[in-house]
C-alpha positions as CSV (number, residue, x, y, z in Angstrom):
1,M,5.6,20.7,26.5
2,K,4.3,20.3,30.1
3,H,0.6,20.4,30.7
4,E,-1.5,20.1,33.8
5,I,-1.7,16.3,33.5
6,G,1.4,15.4,31.5
7,H,3.8,16.1,28.7
8,I,2.7,16.6,25.1
9,Y,5.1,16.4,22.1
10,H,4.3,17.7,18.7
11,L,6.0,15.4,16.2
12,E,6.4,14.8,12.5
13,V,6.6,11.4,10.9
14,E,8.5,11.1,7.6
15,L,8.4,8.0,5.4
16,I,11.8,6.7,4.5
17,T,10.3,3.9,2.5
18,P,6.6,3.4,1.5
19,V,4.4,2.4,4.5
20,S,1.6,-0.2,4.2
21,I,-0.6,-1.0,7.2
22,G,-3.3,-3.3,6.0
23,D,-7.0,-2.9,6.7
24,G,-7.8,-6.6,6.0
25,S,-9.4,-6.0,2.7
26,V,-8.3,-7.0,-0.8
27,L,-8.9,-5.9,-4.4
28,S,-8.8,-8.3,-7.4
29,P,-8.0,-7.7,-11.0
30,L,-10.9,-9.9,-11.9
31,S,-13.5,-7.7,-10.2
32,D,-12.0,-4.4,-9.0
33,Y,-9.3,-2.9,-11.1
34,Y,-7.1,-3.0,-14.2
35,I,-3.5,-1.9,-14.8
36,K,-2.4,0.3,-17.7
37,Q,1.1,-1.0,-18.4
38,G,3.8,1.4,-19.7
39,K,7.1,3.1,-18.7
40,K,5.0,4.3,-15.8
41,S,2.1,2.0,-14.9
42,Y,-1.2,3.1,-13.4
43,A,-4.2,1.3,-11.9
44,K,-7.9,2.3,-12.4
45,L,-10.7,1.2,-10.2
46,L,-13.9,-0.3,-11.6
47,N,-17.1,1.7,-11.4
48,K,-19.1,-1.2,-10.1
49,S,-22.6,0.4,-10.4
50,L,-22.0,1.0,-14.2
51,F,-20.5,-2.5,-14.6
52,E,-23.5,-4.1,-12.9
53,K,-26.0,-2.2,-15.1
54,A,-24.2,-3.3,-18.2
55,L,-24.3,-7.0,-17.0
56,E,-28.1,-6.6,-16.5
57,K,-28.4,-5.2,-20.1
58,Y,-26.7,-8.4,-21.4
59,P,-28.0,-11.3,-19.2
60,A,-25.9,-13.8,-21.1
61,S,-22.7,-12.0,-20.1
62,I,-23.2,-12.9,-16.4
63,N,-22.5,-16.6,-17.1
64,D,-19.7,-15.6,-19.4
65,Y,-18.1,-13.5,-16.7
66,I,-18.4,-16.3,-14.1
67,Q,-16.8,-18.8,-16.6
68,K,-13.9,-16.4,-17.4
69,V,-13.2,-15.7,-13.8
70,N,-13.1,-19.4,-13.1
71,I,-10.7,-20.0,-16.0
72,A,-8.5,-17.1,-14.9
73,N,-8.3,-18.4,-11.3
74,Q,-7.2,-21.8,-12.6
75,N,-4.5,-20.4,-14.9
76,K,-2.1,-18.7,-12.4
77,E,0.4,-17.7,-15.1
78,E,-2.2,-15.8,-17.3
79,D,-1.6,-12.1,-17.3
80,K,-4.7,-10.5,-15.6
81,S,-3.7,-6.8,-16.2
82,N,-6.5,-6.3,-18.7
83,F,-9.0,-9.0,-17.7
84,L,-11.8,-6.5,-17.1
85,P,-11.2,-4.3,-20.2
86,N,-11.1,-7.4,-22.4
87,F,-14.3,-8.7,-20.9
88,I,-16.0,-5.3,-21.4
89,K,-14.9,-5.2,-25.1
90,E,-15.7,-8.9,-25.9
91,S,-18.8,-9.7,-23.7
92,L,-20.4,-6.3,-23.1
93,K,-19.7,-5.1,-26.7
94,N,-18.3,-1.8,-25.6
95,E,-15.1,-0.2,-26.8
96,N,-15.3,2.8,-24.4
97,V,-13.5,0.9,-21.7
98,D,-12.5,3.9,-19.6
99,D,-16.2,4.8,-19.2
100,F,-16.5,1.8,-16.8
101,F,-13.6,3.0,-14.6
102,I,-13.2,5.8,-12.1
103,D,-11.1,8.7,-13.5
104,N,-8.5,8.7,-10.7
105,E,-5.3,6.9,-11.6
106,I,-3.1,5.2,-9.0
107,E,0.6,4.8,-9.7
108,V,1.9,1.2,-9.7
109,I,5.5,0.5,-8.8
110,G,7.1,-2.5,-10.4
111,K,5.9,-5.0,-13.0
112,G,4.2,-8.2,-12.6
113,N,1.0,-10.2,-13.2
114,P,-1.6,-8.6,-11.0
115,I,-2.8,-10.5,-8.0
116,Q,-5.0,-9.7,-5.1
117,L,-4.0,-6.3,-3.7
118,N,-3.8,-5.9,0.1
119,T,-5.3,-2.4,0.7
120,C,-4.0,-0.1,3.4
121,I,-6.0,1.5,6.3
122,K,-7.9,4.7,5.4
123,E,-10.5,6.9,6.9
124,R,-13.0,8.1,4.3
125,G,-10.3,7.6,1.6
126,T,-7.6,9.4,3.6
127,P,-4.6,7.1,4.4
128,Y,-3.1,7.3,7.8
129,I,-0.7,5.6,10.3
130,P,-2.7,4.6,13.4
131,G,-1.2,5.9,16.6
132,S,-1.5,2.3,17.9
133,S,1.1,1.2,15.3
134,I,3.6,3.8,16.4
135,K,2.9,3.1,20.0
136,G,3.3,-0.7,19.5
137,A,6.7,-0.2,17.8
138,I,7.8,2.1,20.7
139,K,6.7,-0.5,23.3
140,S,8.7,-3.2,21.6
141,A,11.8,-1.0,21.6
142,L,11.4,-0.1,25.3
143,F,10.9,-3.8,26.1
144,Y,14.1,-4.7,24.3
145,R,16.0,-1.9,26.2
146,W,14.7,-3.2,29.5
147,L,15.8,-6.7,28.7
148,Q,19.4,-5.4,28.4
149,E,19.5,-4.6,32.1
150,V,21.4,-6.9,34.5
151,P,18.4,-8.6,36.2
152,Q,16.7,-9.4,33.0
153,Q,20.0,-10.6,31.3
154,E,20.3,-13.1,34.2
155,E,16.8,-14.3,33.6
156,L,17.4,-14.6,29.9
157,E,20.5,-16.8,30.6
158,K,18.3,-19.1,32.7
159,I,15.8,-19.2,29.9
160,C,18.5,-20.1,27.3
161,H,19.7,-23.0,29.5
162,K,16.2,-24.3,29.8
163,L,15.7,-24.0,26.0
164,L,18.9,-26.0,25.5
165,R,17.3,-28.8,27.6
166,K,14.1,-28.4,25.6
167,Q,12.2,-27.6,28.8
168,P,9.1,-25.3,28.7
169,V,9.8,-21.6,29.2
170,N,6.3,-20.2,28.7
171,K,6.0,-19.3,32.4
172,E,9.3,-17.4,32.4
173,F,8.4,-15.5,29.2
174,D,5.0,-14.6,30.8
175,E,6.6,-13.4,33.9
176,L,9.0,-11.1,32.0
177,I,6.1,-9.7,30.0
178,N,3.9,-9.2,33.0
179,V,6.7,-7.4,35.0
180,F,7.5,-5.0,32.2
181,F,4.0,-4.2,31.1
182,E,2.8,-4.3,34.7
183,N,-0.2,-6.6,34.1
184,D,-1.3,-6.4,37.7
185,E,-5.0,-7.3,38.3
186,N,-5.0,-5.0,41.3
187,E,-4.2,-1.9,39.2
188,K,-7.0,0.0,37.7
189,R,-5.1,0.9,34.5
190,K,-2.2,-0.6,32.6
191,S,1.0,1.4,32.8
192,F,1.3,2.0,29.1
193,S,-2.2,3.5,29.0
194,L,-0.3,6.6,30.2
195,L,1.4,6.8,26.8
196,R,-1.0,7.9,24.1
197,V,-0.2,8.5,20.4
198,S,-2.5,10.2,17.9
199,D,-3.0,9.1,14.3
200,A,-0.9,10.6,11.5
201,Y,-3.0,11.6,8.4
202,F,-1.7,12.0,4.8
203,N,-3.3,13.4,1.7
204,S,-5.5,11.0,-0.2
205,D,-3.4,11.4,-3.4
206,K,-0.3,10.0,-1.8
207,I,-1.3,6.3,-2.3
208,I,0.6,4.0,-4.6
209,W,0.4,0.2,-5.4
210,I,3.7,-1.7,-5.1
211,H,4.7,-5.1,-6.4
212,C,6.7,-6.9,-3.6
213,K,8.2,-10.4,-3.3
214,R,9.2,-12.7,-0.5
215,F,12.9,-13.2,-1.1
216,R,15.1,-15.8,0.6
217,T,17.8,-14.1,2.8
218,Q,20.2,-17.0,2.2
219,K,21.1,-18.8,-1.0
220,D,18.2,-18.9,-3.6
221,S,16.4,-22.2,-3.5
222,G,15.7,-22.0,-7.3
223,K,12.0,-21.4,-6.6
224,K,10.4,-18.1,-7.8
225,P,10.0,-15.6,-5.0
226,F,6.4,-15.4,-3.7
227,P,4.6,-12.3,-5.2
228,L,2.9,-9.8,-3.0
229,F,0.9,-6.7,-4.0
230,K,0.5,-3.9,-1.5
231,E,-1.2,-0.6,-1.3
232,A,1.0,1.9,0.5
233,I,1.7,5.6,1.3
234,K,4.5,7.1,-0.8
235,K,8.0,7.4,0.6
236,G,9.1,11.0,1.4
237,E,5.6,12.0,2.7
238,T,5.3,13.6,6.1
239,A,2.5,14.1,8.6
240,P,2.2,15.6,12.1
241,F,0.9,13.8,15.1
242,E,1.1,14.1,18.9
243,L,2.6,11.9,21.6
244,F,1.2,12.4,25.1
245,I,2.7,11.1,28.4
246,E,0.3,11.3,31.3
247,D,1.8,12.3,34.7
248,T,-0.6,12.9,37.5
249,P,-0.8,11.5,41.1
250,L,-4.4,10.6,40.4
251,V,-3.4,7.8,38.0
252,G,-4.3,4.4,39.5
253,T,-1.5,2.4,38.2
254,C,2.1,1.3,39.0
255,K,4.5,3.5,37.0
256,K,7.7,1.5,37.5
257,T,8.5,0.7,33.9
258,I,7.1,3.8,32.4
259,Q,8.7,6.1,35.0
260,P,11.9,6.7,32.8
261,I,9.6,8.0,30.1
262,I,7.9,10.3,32.5
263,D,11.2,11.5,33.8
264,K,13.2,11.8,30.5
265,G,10.3,12.2,28.1
266,I,10.8,11.8,24.4
267,N,14.6,11.5,24.8
268,H,14.2,8.1,26.6
269,I,11.9,6.9,23.9
270,R,14.2,8.1,21.1
271,E,17.3,6.4,22.6
272,A,15.4,3.1,23.1
273,V,13.9,3.1,19.6
274,N,17.3,3.8,17.9
275,Q,19.1,1.2,20.0
276,F,16.5,-1.4,19.0
277,S,16.6,-0.4,15.3
278,L,20.4,-0.5,15.2
279,A,20.5,-4.0,16.8
280,N,17.9,-5.3,14.3
281,L,19.7,-3.8,11.3
282,D,23.0,-5.2,12.5
283,Y,21.5,-8.6,12.7
284,E,20.0,-8.4,9.3
285,I,23.2,-7.1,7.7
286,N,25.2,-10.0,9.1
287,T,22.7,-12.8,8.3
288,A,21.5,-11.9,4.8
289,T,23.9,-13.6,2.4
290,N,21.9,-13.8,-0.7
291,K,23.9,-11.9,-3.4
292,N,20.7,-10.8,-5.1
293,L,19.9,-8.8,-2.0
294,N,22.9,-6.4,-2.1
295,S,20.5,-3.5,-2.5
296,F,18.8,-4.5,0.8
297,I,22.1,-4.7,2.6
298,D,23.3,-1.4,1.2
299,F,20.0,0.2,2.3
300,S,20.4,-1.2,5.8
301,R,24.0,0.0,6.1
302,D,23.1,3.5,4.9
303,L,20.2,3.5,7.4
304,V,22.6,2.5,10.2
305,S,24.9,5.5,9.3
306,R,21.9,7.8,9.2
307,I,20.6,6.7,12.6
308,K,24.1,7.2,14.2
309,N,24.4,10.7,12.6
310,E,20.9,11.9,13.5
311,S,20.1,10.1,16.7
312,N,20.3,13.2,18.9
313,R,17.1,14.5,17.4
314,T,15.4,11.8,15.3
315,M,14.2,8.3,16.0
316,F,14.0,5.6,13.3
317,L,11.7,2.6,13.4
318,P,9.8,0.2,11.1
319,I,6.0,-0.1,11.2
320,G,3.4,-2.0,9.3
321,S,4.0,-4.6,6.6
322,G,7.6,-5.5,5.8
323,K,9.3,-5.7,9.1
324,S,10.8,-9.0,10.3
325,N,9.4,-11.0,13.3
326,F,12.3,-9.7,15.5
327,Y,10.8,-6.2,15.5
328,Q,7.8,-7.4,17.5
329,S,9.1,-10.2,19.7
330,I,11.6,-11.2,22.3
331,G,13.5,-13.1,19.6
332,L,16.4,-10.7,19.1
333,A,17.2,-10.7,22.8
334,I,17.2,-14.5,22.9
335,W,19.5,-14.7,19.9
336,E,22.0,-12.2,21.4
337,K,22.1,-14.0,24.7
338,S,22.4,-17.5,23.2
339,E,25.2,-16.2,20.9
340,S,27.1,-14.6,23.9
341,L,26.9,-18.0,25.7
342,G,28.0,-19.9,22.6
343,K,24.8,-21.9,22.7
344,Q,23.0,-21.0,19.5
345,D,20.9,-24.2,19.8
346,A,18.9,-22.4,22.5
347,F,17.8,-19.9,19.9
348,Y,16.9,-22.6,17.4
349,N,14.8,-24.3,20.1
350,F,13.1,-21.0,20.8
351,L,12.3,-20.7,17.0
352,N,10.9,-24.3,16.9
353,T,8.7,-23.6,19.9
354,F,7.4,-20.1,19.3
355,I,8.0,-19.1,15.7
356,V,8.4,-22.0,13.3
357,K,6.5,-24.3,15.7
358,K,8.1,-27.5,14.5
359,K,9.5,-30.0,17.0
360,N,13.1,-31.3,16.8
361,V,14.2,-29.1,13.9
362,S,17.8,-28.0,14.3
363,S,18.9,-25.4,11.7
364,P,22.2,-23.7,11.3
365,K,20.5,-21.1,9.0
366,P,19.9,-17.7,10.5
367,F,16.4,-16.5,11.0
368,P,14.3,-15.2,9.2
369,L,14.7,-17.3,6.1
370,T,12.7,-14.9,3.9
371,R,12.2,-11.1,3.7
372,N,9.3,-9.2,2.1
373,L,10.9,-6.5,-0.2
374,I,9.9,-4.1,-2.9
375,E,10.5,-6.1,-6.1
376,A,12.0,-3.2,-8.1
377,T,14.5,-2.0,-5.5
378,K,14.9,-4.9,-3.1
379,I,14.3,-2.6,-0.1
380,P,11.8,-3.1,2.7
381,L,8.5,-1.3,3.3
382,G,7.7,0.5,6.5
383,W,10.8,2.5,7.6
384,V,10.0,5.9,9.1
385,C,11.7,8.6,11.0
386,I,10.1,10.8,13.7
387,Y,11.4,14.2,14.8
388,P,10.0,17.3,16.6
389,K,7.6,19.3,14.5
390,T,9.0,22.7,13.7
391,S,6.6,25.6,14.5
392,G,6.2,28.3,12.0
393,T,4.2,31.5,11.4
394,E,2.6,30.3,8.1
395,T,0.2,32.8,6.6
396,E,-3.4,31.6,6.4
397,K,-4.1,30.3,2.9
398,S,-7.0,31.6,0.8
399,Y,-9.0,29.4,-1.6
400,S,-11.4,29.8,-4.6
401,I,-14.3,27.3,-4.8
402,Q,-13.5,26.8,-8.5
403,E,-10.0,25.5,-7.6
404,L,-11.1,23.0,-5.0
405,K,-11.1,19.2,-5.7
406,N,-13.0,16.5,-3.9
407,G,-10.8,15.0,-1.2
408,Q,-8.4,18.0,-1.1
409,V,-6.8,19.0,2.2
410,V,-7.2,22.7,3.0
411,Q,-6.7,25.0,6.0
412,A,-9.7,26.1,8.1
413,T,-10.5,27.9,11.3
414,I,-12.7,26.4,14.0
415,I,-15.6,28.7,14.8
416,E,-17.7,26.3,16.9
417,I,-17.0,23.1,18.8
418,K,-19.7,20.5,19.5
419,Q,-20.3,16.9,18.9
420,P,-20.8,15.2,16.6
421,H,-19.9,18.0,14.2
422,S,-18.0,21.2,14.8
423,K,-18.1,24.2,12.5
424,V,-15.2,25.6,10.5
425,Q,-14.7,28.5,8.0
426,I,-12.3,28.4,5.0
427,Q,-10.5,31.5,4.0
428,G,-12.0,32.8,0.6
429,I,-15.0,30.4,0.7
430,E,-18.4,31.8,1.8
431,G,-20.2,29.9,4.5
432,K,-19.8,27.6,7.6
433,F,-19.1,23.9,7.2
434,N,-19.6,20.9,9.3
435,M,-16.4,19.2,10.4
436,T,-16.4,15.5,11.4
437,G,-13.8,14.0,13.7
438,T,-14.6,16.2,16.7
439,K,-14.6,13.3,19.1
440,R,-11.2,12.1,18.0
441,A,-9.7,15.6,18.2
442,M,-11.2,16.7,21.6
443,H,-8.3,15.2,23.6
444,L,-5.7,17.3,21.6
445,S,-4.3,20.3,23.3
446,G,-5.0,23.4,21.2
447,F,-8.3,22.1,19.8
448,K,-10.5,25.1,20.6
449,K,-12.5,27.8,19.0
450,G,-10.2,29.9,16.7
451,S,-7.6,27.2,16.2
452,K,-6.3,26.6,12.7
453,V,-6.8,23.1,11.3
454,N,-6.2,21.1,8.2
455,V,-9.4,19.5,6.9
456,K,-10.3,17.2,4.1
457,I,-13.2,18.5,2.0
458,T,-16.1,16.6,0.4
459,L,-17.7,18.2,-2.7
460,N,-21.3,17.5,-3.8
461,K,-22.4,17.1,-7.4
462,Q,-22.7,20.9,-7.8
463,G,-19.0,21.3,-6.8
464,K,-19.9,22.9,-3.4
465,I,-18.5,21.8,-0.1
466,S,-20.9,19.4,1.7
467,Q,-18.7,18.7,4.7
468,T,-15.1,18.6,6.0
469,S,-13.2,16.0,8.0
470,F,-10.6,16.9,10.7
471,I,-7.1,15.9,9.8
472,E,-4.8,17.8,12.2
473,L,-4.1,20.9,14.1
474,I,-1.8,23.4,12.5
């Protein structure tokens, strides 16, 4: 849709596999959660305030807890699923274990000895995909497409010959990157500041915990795959977001590399993304020879077929944890050029210099040597597809205060816009409610008085709505 200062696209992201974008935090089975094992396993988070009060009641239990944590850390093979329940029963003399844990249960995919959990990014408990993650994946794809053009292919050939002679190529790489991303000190803005992507928010009950492992893509070494434990958004979930391409003569930046996006819009982005994804999938299918990863290969082949069948409307890309290094580097283009020249050693020297960072290591083994996959299914995290959001004439929903749950996402109508909190009304619920997130939503077209929005509600102890948080425009 064309606006005064650019083009805005209303899109939907759908998760083909679970998506995990880490926030840098971890949870431990020794201090934060336990897992109820069964046909379906669930995790429960520790109520730390109750736990600390119980420790104060039994002072001797503090030293006991520290001692048991140290022993558990030393014994890597010990099952830690019930470390906290066992401690509560034995040291705090309390059989009512569930009283110490928050009621909400989180589904756990796969089996394994719990380790530190890498948590995913959330805003007030609501998981989301940052627009920067989607934009970063798009930029990598556009860069790869640009590298396929004749002038850049000639430059890559020169780089490969220098790599063969083990000569430094940092300057050449920097020049390619600076030309494409137009890092010109004389420009007031970077070219890709013209491309903006909003965050995509999901319901808070769509989180799962997944046992993953780092599998070797070639023949097994005999060593156990390294375990990983990830918090992620469930596959199959969808969320709307917006992509905006600024186009105004007032923009103080060179628009050479981004001009095709301005001219062709979302079609150019979709073509570049699908081209890049197909190239990466083709490489992985041809280099993963470990027979234990047949499910991974089958998934990749099925995804290739789907991309080819749906590429006229949908783009497919990996984001977050689980993608290989090729999805965010110049590596695939170097591999393709070195292979076309019959000079694969140029690629291995590239790996030794920029990826593996070991000198004089020549390896006939394809890169990457390992792949992080879901343990139960042997498929990767992070694959999503993006397509235009279909507009509908959905009837406004009505709610009853007795039916609402804390953290629930509901429809609302904006009745007042101001910072920091706008005001909304919810059909069927008496009153006006503060809505946080106004600053983030102000740049969205359609964010105005009378607009319909989805908001996340927060309930107080009396079960009344204390505030709402903006999720998306409807």
